[in-house]
C-alpha positions in Angstrom: -62.8 42.3 -15.3 -61.4 41.6 -11.8 -60.5 38.0 -12.7 -58.3 39.4 -15.6 -56.7 42.3 -13.9 -55.8 40.9 -10.5 -53.2 38.2 -11.7 -51.6 40.7 -14.0 -51.3 43.3 -11.4 -49.6 40.8 -9.1 -46.8 40.5 -11.7 -46.1 44.2 -11.5 -45.6 44.8 -7.8 -43.8 48.1 -8.5 -47.1 49.5 -9.8 -48.9 48.8 -6.5 -49.6 51.9 -4.4 -47.5 51.8 -1.2 -49.8 54.2 0.8 -53.0 52.7 2.2 -54.8 56.0 1.6 -54.6 55.6 -2.1 -57.2 53.6 -4.1 -56.7 49.9 -4.4 -54.9 48.8 -7.5 -58.0 47.3 -9.1 -59.7 50.6 -8.9 -56.9 52.7 -10.3 -57.8 53.7 -13.9 -54.1 53.7 -14.9 -53.7 50.1 -13.9 -56.9 49.1 -15.7 -55.6 50.9 -18.9 -52.3 49.1 -18.7 -54.0 45.8 -18.0 -56.1 46.2 -21.1 -53.1 47.0 -23.2 -51.3 43.9 -21.9 -54.3 41.7 -22.7 -54.4 43.2 -26.2 -50.7 42.5 -26.6 -51.2 38.9 -25.6 -53.7 38.5 -28.4 -51.5 40.3 -31.0 -48.1 39.1 -29.9 -48.5 35.8 -28.1 -44.8 34.8 -28.7 -43.6 38.1 -27.1 -45.7 37.7 -24.0 -44.7 34.1 -23.6 -41.1 35.1 -23.8 -41.6 37.7 -21.0 -43.3 35.1 -18.8 -40.4 32.7 -19.4 -38.0 35.5 -18.5 -39.9 36.2 -15.2 -39.8 32.5 -14.4 -36.1 32.3 -15.1 -35.4 35.3 -12.9 -37.3 33.6 -10.1 -35.2 30.5 -10.5 -32.1 32.6 -10.4 -33.2 34.1 -7.1 -33.9 30.7 -5.7 -30.5 29.5 -6.8 -28.8 32.4 -5.1 -30.6 31.5 -1.9 -29.6 27.8 -2.1 -25.9 27.1 -1.7 -26.4 23.6 -3.0 -27.7 24.9 -6.3 -24.7 27.2 -6.5 -22.4 24.3 -6.0 -24.1 22.3 -8.8 -23.8 25.3 -11.1 -20.1 25.6 -10.3 -19.7 21.9 -11.0 -21.4 22.3 -14.4 -19.1 25.2 -15.2 -16.1 22.9 -14.4 -17.3 20.6 -17.2 -20.0 18.3 -15.8 -22.3 18.7 -18.7 -20.1 21.2 -20.5 -22.6 24.0 -20.2 -25.0 22.5 -22.7 -22.7 20.3 -24.7 -19.3 22.0 -24.5 -17.9 19.2 -22.3 -19.2 16.6 -24.8 -17.6 18.4 -27.6 -14.2 18.4 -25.9 -14.6 14.7 -25.1 -15.4 14.0 -28.7 -12.3 15.9 -29.8 -10.2 14.0 -27.4 -11.7 10.7 -28.7 -10.8 11.7 -32.3 -7.3 12.5 -31.1 -7.0 9.1 -29.4 -8.3 7.3 -32.6 -5.7 9.1 -34.7 -3.0 8.4 -32.2 -3.7 4.7 -32.1 -3.7 4.6 -35.9 -0.3 6.3 -35.9 1.1 4.0 -33.2 0.2 0.8 -34.9 0.5 1.8 -38.6 2.8 4.8 -39.1 5.3 4.9 -36.2 8.8 3.7 -37.2 9.5 0.0 -36.6 12.9 -0.6 -38.1 14.4 -2.6 -35.2 11.8 -5.0 -33.8 14.3 -7.5 -32.5 16.4 -4.8 -30.9 13.2 -3.4 -29.3 12.5 -6.8 -27.7 16.0 -7.1 -26.4 15.9 -3.5 -25.1 12.5 -4.0 -23.4 13.9 -7.1 -21.5 17.0 -5.2 -20.6 15.0 -2.2 -19.2 12.7 -4.5 -17.3 15.8 -6.2 -15.7 14.9 -9.6 -17.3 18.4 -9.9 -18.7 21.4 -9.8 -16.4 24.7 -8.1 -16.9 25.8 -9.1 -20.4 28.1 -6.2 -21.0 25.5 -3.9 -22.7 24.7 -0.6 -21.1 21.4 1.0 -22.3 21.4 4.6 -23.3 21.5 6.9 -20.3 18.6 9.1 -21.6 16.5 6.0 -22.4 17.0 4.6 -18.9 15.8 7.9 -17.3 12.8 8.1 -19.7 11.8 4.5 -19.0 12.0 4.9 -15.2 10.1 8.2 -15.2 7.3 6.4 -17.2 7.0 4.1 -14.1 6.5 7.1 -11.9 3.9 9.0 -14.0 1.1 6.6 -13.2 1.6 7.1 -9.5 1.4 10.9 -10.0 -1.8 10.6 -12.1 -3.3 8.3 -9.5 -2.7 11.0 -6.9 -4.5 13.5 -9.2 -7.4 11.3 -10.3 -8.2 9.6 -7.0 -10.3 11.0 -5.5 -10.6 14.4 -7.2 -10.7 13.0 -10.7 -13.3 10.3 -10.2 -16.5 10.5 -12.3 -19.8 10.7 -10.5 -21.9 10.6 -13.7 -22.0 7.4 -15.7 -20.5 5.2 -13.0 -17.2 5.0 -14.8 -14.6 3.7 -12.3 -11.1 5.3 -12.5 -9.3 2.3 -10.9 -9.1 0.1 -14.0 -7.7 2.9 -16.1 -5.2 3.9 -13.4 -3.9 0.3 -13.1 -3.6 -0.1 -16.9 -1.6 3.1 -17.0 1.3 1.4 -15.3 1.6 -0.7 -18.5 0.2 1.6 -21.2 0.6 5.1 -19.8 -1.5 7.8 -21.5 -2.8 5.2 -24.0 -4.8 3.8 -21.1 -5.8 7.1 -19.4 -7.1 9.0 -22.5 -10.3 6.8 -22.8 -11.1 7.7 -19.2 -10.6 11.4 -20.0 -13.3 11.0 -22.7 -15.7 9.2 -20.3 -15.0 11.5 -17.3 -17.9 13.5 -15.9 -17.4 15.7 -12.9 -18.0 16.4 -10.1 -16.3 13.6 -8.1 -18.4 11.7 -5.6 -18.2 12.6 -2.0 -15.2 11.2 -0.2 -16.1 9.7 3.2 -13.8 10.3 6.1 -13.3 6.6 6.6 -11.9 6.3 3.0 -9.0 8.6 3.9 -7.6 6.0 6.3 -7.8 3.1 3.9 -5.9 1.9 0.8 -5.3 3.5 -1.7 -6.2 7.0 -0.4 -3.9 6.8 2.6 -1.0 5.9 0.3 -1.9 8.5 -2.4 -2.5 11.3 0.1 0.8 10.6 2.0 3.4 13.3 1.9 6.1 10.6 2.2 4.9 9.0 -1.0 4.8 12.4 -2.8 8.3 13.3 -1.5 9.8 10.0 -2.6 8.2 10.3 -6.1 9.5 13.9 -6.5 13.0 13.1 -5.3 13.4 10.0 -7.6 11.9 11.9 -10.6 14.3 14.8 -10.0 17.2 12.5 -9.9 16.2 10.8 -13.1 15.8 14.1 -14.9 19.1 15.3 -13.7 20.7 12.1 -14.8 19.3 12.6 -18.3 20.3 16.3 -18.3 23.9 15.4 -17.5 24.1 12.9 -20.4 26.6 13.6 -23.0 25.9 14.8 -26.5 26.6 11.3 -27.9 24.0 9.9 -25.6 21.4 12.3 -26.8 22.4 11.7 -30.4 21.9 8.0 -29.8 18.5 8.6 -28.2 17.3 10.5 -31.3 18.5 7.7 -33.5 16.4 5.3 -31.4 13.5 7.7 -31.6 13.6 7.7 -35.4 13.9 3.9 -35.8 12.7 2.1 -32.7 8.9 1.8 -32.2 9.4 1.2 -28.5 11.3 4.4 -27.8 9.2 6.4 -30.3 5.9 5.4 -28.7 7.3 5.8 -25.2 8.5 9.3 -25.9 5.0 10.2 -27.3 3.5 8.7 -24.1 5.7 11.0 -22.0 4.7 14.0 -24.0 1.0 13.2 -23.7 1.1 12.7 -19.9 3.0 16.0 -19.6 0.4 17.8 -21.8 -2.7 16.6 -19.9 -1.2 17.0 -16.4 -1.8 20.8 -15.9 -5.6 20.3 -16.4 -5.7 17.6 -13.7 -3.6 19.7 -11.4 -6.1 22.5 -11.7 -9.0 20.1 -11.3 -7.5 18.7 -8.1 -6.7 22.2 -6.9 -10.3 23.3 -7.4 -11.7 20.3 -5.5 -9.4 21.0 -2.6 -10.4 24.7 -2.6 -6.8 25.7 -2.9 -6.9 27.8 -6.1 -6.2 31.0 -4.1 -3.1 29.9 -2.3 -1.7 27.3 -4.7 -2.4 29.0 -8.0 1.3 29.8 -8.4 1.9 26.1 -8.8 -0.4 25.9 -11.9 2.2 27.5 -14.3 4.9 25.2 -12.9 2.7 22.2 -13.7 3.6 22.6 -17.4 7.2 21.5 -16.5 7.2 17.8 -17.5 6.8 15.5 -14.5 8.5 17.8 -12.0 5.7 20.4 -12.0 2.9 17.9 -11.2 5.1 16.0 -8.8 5.9 19.2 -6.9 2.2 20.0 -6.7 1.2 16.7 -5.1 4.0 17.2 -2.6 2.8 20.7 -1.6 -1.0 20.4 -1.9 -3.1 20.3 1.2 -4.4 16.9 2.3 -8.1 16.0 2.2 -9.0 16.8 5.8 -11.9 15.5 7.8 -13.2 19.1 7.9 -13.4 19.3 4.1 -15.3 16.0 3.9 -17.7 17.0 6.7 -18.6 20.2 4.8 -19.5 18.5 1.6 -21.1 15.3 2.8 -24.3 16.4 4.6 -25.8 18.3 1.6 -25.4 15.3 -0.7 -26.7 12.9 1.9 -29.9 14.9 2.3 -30.5 14.5 -1.4 
């Protein structure tokens, strides 16, 4: 009888007598009665008792997690989308993949392509491969084209290092480089493969290329100033310029696809702003910038200008725990 009652009694510490003058728990008739009832319940309802045991084990794990800050950090990273809380992150990635597949089908098969020769000439003109021949490209198109050259730099500032993927060994650098040529069409596949949290950034990395360039306030300031000038230039365009732009949008595949690219980059930017803000532990002070990040280009560019730099203190706090593992 003792071999059966002692383990069960240990699971119910609140039933143990706290005064030494009382009888030991294994001699208490009430404990023996309840122990017999529990043993009978195990025989009649094995699933119920198994569930209770699992609940007790789960509570003990929760207690251990609350005492271990590393486990709390891992739980926070999972909530940010590491494994999607049991598949949620994978579901979102699958939906983005479907969006990307439909988008590629539309670009190559359904998008307007009424002026292919004009598109080729306009592309060379915008890339300054054709000198002054008397033709002046549309003012709105010129601003759009040049902003598309700035977007990849802003995304590189958001993805490196806070948007790197620590699970799956998927490097962000190839996608960031291709985005200078393909924009969002090169970045969306990385969004599908991305698995947080980012790997630890060593202090020595902050002084090397490309982090020293991407973390520079001078770089962020120049990007914001140039982008602001381009948007103001497009905003001051005449009604005829905008009318001509919409004509290009309806017939030119180059302008149509570029405009969609700009829209996609503007749509995904607030998420990566929030991700970068979370990694830098700046959500309390910089949260007011999150609503502004929905403003195309200027919002994310303003964030990378005002955000705190990755200091050596932040790196020192996060690196020892991971190195011990």
